[in-house]
C-alpha positions in Angstrom: -55.6 60.6 72.5 -54.0 58.6 75.1 -51.0 57.6 76.6 -50.4 54.4 78.2 -46.8 53.6 79.8 -45.9 49.9 78.5 -43.4 49.7 81.1 -43.8 51.1 84.1 -41.4 49.2 86.4 -38.6 48.9 84.0 -36.4 51.9 83.0 -36.9 52.7 79.8 -40.0 55.3 78.9 -42.0 53.4 75.9 -45.0 55.1 75.4 -47.6 53.4 73.3 -50.3 55.6 71.6 -53.8 54.8 71.1 -56.0 56.7 69.1 -59.9 57.1 69.6 -62.1 55.7 67.0 -63.6 59.1 66.0 -59.6 60.2 65.6 -59.2 57.8 62.8 -59.3 58.4 59.0 -63.1 58.6 57.4 -63.9 56.0 55.3 -64.8 57.4 51.3 -68.1 57.1 50.4 -70.0 54.3 48.6 -71.7 54.8 45.6 -74.4 52.4 44.6 -74.2 51.5 40.9 -78.2 50.8 39.6 -79.6 49.3 36.8 -83.1 50.0 35.5 -85.3 48.0 34.0 -85.0 47.8 29.7 -87.9 47.1 27.5 -85.6 46.9 24.6 -82.6 45.0 24.7 -83.0 41.0 26.1 -82.2 39.5 28.7 -79.9 37.7 27.8 -78.0 40.8 26.5 -78.4 42.6 30.0 -77.2 39.5 31.8 -74.2 39.3 29.3 -73.6 42.5 29.6 -73.6 42.7 33.2 -70.7 40.1 33.1 -68.9 42.3 30.2 -68.3 44.9 32.2 -68.5 44.2 35.9 -66.3 41.3 35.4 -66.6 40.2 39.2 -70.1 39.0 38.9 -71.0 35.7 38.5 -73.7 34.6 35.8 -75.7 34.1 38.9 -75.4 37.3 40.0 -76.2 38.8 36.6 -79.0 37.1 36.1 -80.7 38.4 39.5 -80.0 42.1 38.4 -81.5 41.8 35.9 -84.3 39.9 37.2 -84.4 42.6 40.0 -84.5 45.1 37.4 -87.1 43.7 35.1 -89.7 43.2 38.5 -88.8 45.9 40.8 -87.4 48.5 37.4 -84.8 49.0 39.4 -81.2 46.7 40.3 -78.5 46.9 42.4 -75.1 46.2 40.3 -72.7 47.1 43.1 -71.4 49.7 45.7 -68.4 51.0 45.5 -66.5 53.5 45.2 -67.6 57.1 43.1 -65.1 57.0 39.9 -65.5 53.0 39.3 -69.2 53.3 40.5 -69.1 56.7 37.2 -67.1 54.5 35.1 -68.9 50.9 35.5 -72.4 53.2 34.7 -71.2 55.3 31.9 -70.1 51.5 30.3 -73.5 50.3 31.1 -75.0 53.3 29.5 -72.7 53.1 26.3 -74.4 49.4 25.5 -77.3 50.5 25.7 -78.6 50.2 29.1 -80.0 52.5 31.6 -77.7 52.6 34.3 -77.5 55.5 37.4 -75.5 55.9 40.1 -76.2 57.4 44.2 -74.7 58.2 46.7 -75.2 54.7 49.5 -77.2 55.5 52.8 
């Protein structure tokens, strides 16, 4: 921690404390929610389910994620804290889609 005197010429003894970046609170780890390719369900069902489970996704976002999973085998749905990631993944699984989570690098 670094001490800085804010008023050196006046009679007040005001001191400001500055924290170094290393002393700032660490961010909680983030997790990726992944959608795996689905040869069973229709593309429309997959994109509709993505929007239902993750309401902040636009229709175009859901279609892009579905196509990414279809073309490459896995699509990135969202990156968030652990608890919501588990919720999203489990919700996708409950609707018949294959999903997993992994820690963001």
